[in-house]
N, C-alpha and C positions, 0 to 999 in steps of 0.2 A: 318487477314492473317499473317502467320509467315514464314519467309524465314530462314530455318534451314540450314545454310551453313557449319558452324563448328560444328561437332557432339560432344557436350560437356557433354554427359551423361544425358541429360534431364533438365539441369538447365534452358535453354531457354523456356522450356515448363511450368515452374513454374509461370511465370508472367501471361500468359493468363489464366491459371487455377485459379489463385487467383482473377483475374478480373472477371471471370465468376461466382464467388461466390456471387458477388454483384448483387442485383436485376436489376440494370440498364443494365448489360451485360449478364445476365443469358440466354436470348433467342438468343443470337448471335451464329452464326455458326462458328466454328473454322476450318480454313484451314491451312494445313502445306505444304509448298513447300520445296523440297530439290533438290539439283543439283547433276546430275550424268554425267559422261563422256559418250560419244557415245558408247564406247566399253564396258561399265559397263552393268550388267544385271539389267535393270531398273525395270523389273517385280518383280524380287526377292527383290530388294531394297525397293520397295513399300510394298511388303508383310512383310518384316522385320520391317519396320517403323510402319506399322499398328499393328504388334504384340507388338512392344515396347510401343506404345501408349496404347494398351490394358492393358499391365502390369502396366502402370502408371495410369490406369483408366481414361484416357482422351479420350473423344469422339471427333474425328476430321476427316475431309476429308484429304486425302493425295494425293499430286501430285508430280511426279518426272519429273523434267525438264532436258532434255538432252542437253549438251553443248559440244562444241569441246574443246580439250586440251588448245588451245590458249585463250579461254574465261574464263577458270577456273584459278584463280590466284594461283601462287606458294605458297603464304602465306596461303591461305585457305586449299590447299592440305596438306601442311606441318602441320598446326595446327590440322587438322583432324587425320593425322597419329599419331601425338603426343598423342592426346586424346585416340585413339584406343589402342596404346601401354600402356598408363597409366591404362586404364580399364582392359586390359589383365593382367598386372602386379598385380593390386589389386585383380583380380579374383584368380590368382595363389597364392597370399599371403593368401587369405581366405582358399583356398583348403589346402595349406601346414599347416596352423594354425589348421584347423580341423583335419588333419591327425596326427599332433603332439599331440593334445589333446586326440585323440583316443589311440595313442601309450602310452601316460602317463597313461591313464585309464587302459590299459592292465597290466602295471607294478605295479599299486597300488592294484590290485585285489589279 
């Protein structure tokens, strides 16, 4: 079981993936639990997490646990926001870098 509270880009998924490579753990079933606020779209969150795991080639059951605002700590919420902003910034940097390289290619022709 993995409680994925702070969405860190998949780093937390690495440990169970590596453990499952060993013959002792190979047949174990991986379950991922994530926390959502009551007003969040839990169905979409579960679908997105399954898609993310599919892209990482990790076979796991996904469960979304709904909690009230008072139950979700401010720290967890803040860390998740920071990680999402970081991922968005990295994505934008990749896009802008590929755009620049395409423009440079146009000028060198």
